[in-house]
C-alpha positions in Angstrom: -0.1 0.0 0.3 1.4 3.3 -1.0 2.5 4.5 2.7 0.4 7.4 3.8 1.8 11.0 4.7 3.3 11.7 1.0 -0.9 13.7 0.2 -0.5 14.9 4.3 2.9 16.1 3.4 2.0 17.9 0.2 -1.4 19.2 1.7 0.9 20.8 4.8 3.7 22.8 1.3 -1.0 23.6 -0.3 -1.7 25.0 2.9 1.6 27.4 3.1 0.5 28.3 -0.1 -2.4 29.9 0.2 -1.2 31.6 3.6 1.1 33.5 1.3 -1.1 34.5 -1.5 -3.6 36.3 1.5 0.1 37.7 3.3 1.0 38.3 0.0 -2.3 39.8 -0.9 -2.1 42.2 2.1 2.1 43.3 2.4 0.8 44.4 -1.0 -2.1 46.8 0.3 0.3 48.2 3.0 3.3 49.0 1.1 2.2 50.7 -1.7 5.1 51.1 -4.1 5.8 46.5 -3.6 2.3 46.5 -5.7 3.8 45.4 -9.2 6.1 42.3 -7.3 3.3 41.4 -4.9 1.1 40.6 -8.4 3.9 38.7 -9.7 4.2 36.8 -6.6 1.2 36.1 -5.6 1.0 34.4 -9.3 4.1 32.5 -9.0 2.6 30.7 -6.1 -0.9 30.2 -7.3 0.5 28.9 -10.4 2.8 26.3 -8.1 -0.3 26.1 -5.7 -2.1 24.0 -8.3 0.5 21.8 -9.7 0.8 20.6 -5.8 -3.4 20.5 -5.9 -2.9 18.0 -9.0 -0.2 15.9 -7.3 -2.2 15.6 -3.6 -4.8 14.4 -6.1 -2.9 11.6 -7.4 -1.4 10.6 -4.1 -5.3 10.5 -3.1 -5.4 7.9 -5.4 -2.0 5.7 -4.7 -3.0 5.7 -1.0 -6.3 4.1 -2.3 -4.2 1.9 -4.7 -3.3 -0.4 -1.7 -0.1 -0.6 -3.9 3.4 0.5 -2.5 5.6 3.2 -3.6 7.2 1.5 -5.8 3.8 1.9 -8.5 4.8 5.2 -7.7 8.4 6.4 -7.8 8.1 9.8 -9.1 5.4 10.6 -5.5 7.7 8.7 -3.8 11.1 10.7 -4.9 9.3 14.5 -4.4 8.2 13.1 -0.9 12.8 12.4 -0.4 14.7 14.7 2.7 15.8 17.3 0.0 13.7 16.9 -2.8 11.3 19.0 -4.5 8.3 19.5 -1.9 10.8 20.3 0.7 12.7 22.6 -1.1 9.6 24.2 -2.6 8.1 24.9 1.0 11.1 26.0 2.6 11.1 28.6 -0.5 7.3 29.6 0.5 7.8 29.4 4.1 10.5 32.3 3.0 8.0 33.8 1.4 5.9 34.1 4.3 7.9 34.5 6.5 9.2 38.0 4.6 5.9 39.1 4.4 4.9 39.4 7.5 2.0 41.8 8.0 3.4 45.7 8.6 2.3 48.3 10.5 3.6 52.3 12.1 6.7 52.4 11.8 6.7 49.0 10.0 5.3 50.5 6.6 7.5 53.4 6.0 10.3 50.9 6.2 8.9 48.5 4.1 8.4 51.2 1.9 11.9 51.9 1.7 13.6 49.2 1.9 10.9 46.9 -0.5 14.5 46.9 -3.6 16.0 45.3 -1.1 13.6 43.3 0.5 12.4 41.6 -2.8 15.9 40.8 -4.0 15.2 37.6 -0.7 11.7 37.3 -2.1 13.6 36.8 -6.0 15.8 34.3 -4.7 12.4 31.6 -2.9 10.8 32.7 -5.6 13.8 31.4 -8.3 13.4 28.5 -5.7 10.1 27.7 -6.0 10.2 28.2 -10.1 12.6 25.2 -10.4 10.8 23.6 -7.7 7.7 23.4 -9.6 9.3 22.7 -13.2 10.4 19.3 -11.4 6.7 18.7 -9.8 5.1 19.4 -13.4 7.5 17.0 -14.4 6.7 13.9 -11.6 3.4 14.7 -12.5 3.3 14.3 -16.1 5.6 10.8 -15.5 3.1 9.3 -13.1 -0.2 10.3 -15.9 1.3 8.8 -18.4 
């Protein structure tokens, strides 16, 4: 039987991605000069979220099949300790941390330091894009 936990791991990353989308929206409304970049961040995170939802559905099918993970090798590979799922979650958590709500002086500081913050966010977005490709390939291989 496909080990339980793959779907749960994917759901955990989906939860983080949804939190990033919501937090980015709030941050973009607070720090006005960040709006354009925030739209891009939200778009990237929505894209990875859509792939994760499809992988979650595949993982549910794998778990219901009562087959070993030998029959689902790419699902097993994405969940490896340093695999695409954990790297994606790490990058999403970076976004979540950097887009923490601001108020008072934080809004003014956020406005003036946005370009510096965006450099760190850009690295996280690049990591997400890289993992998106790997997760999409895994999805395509399993559904073929």
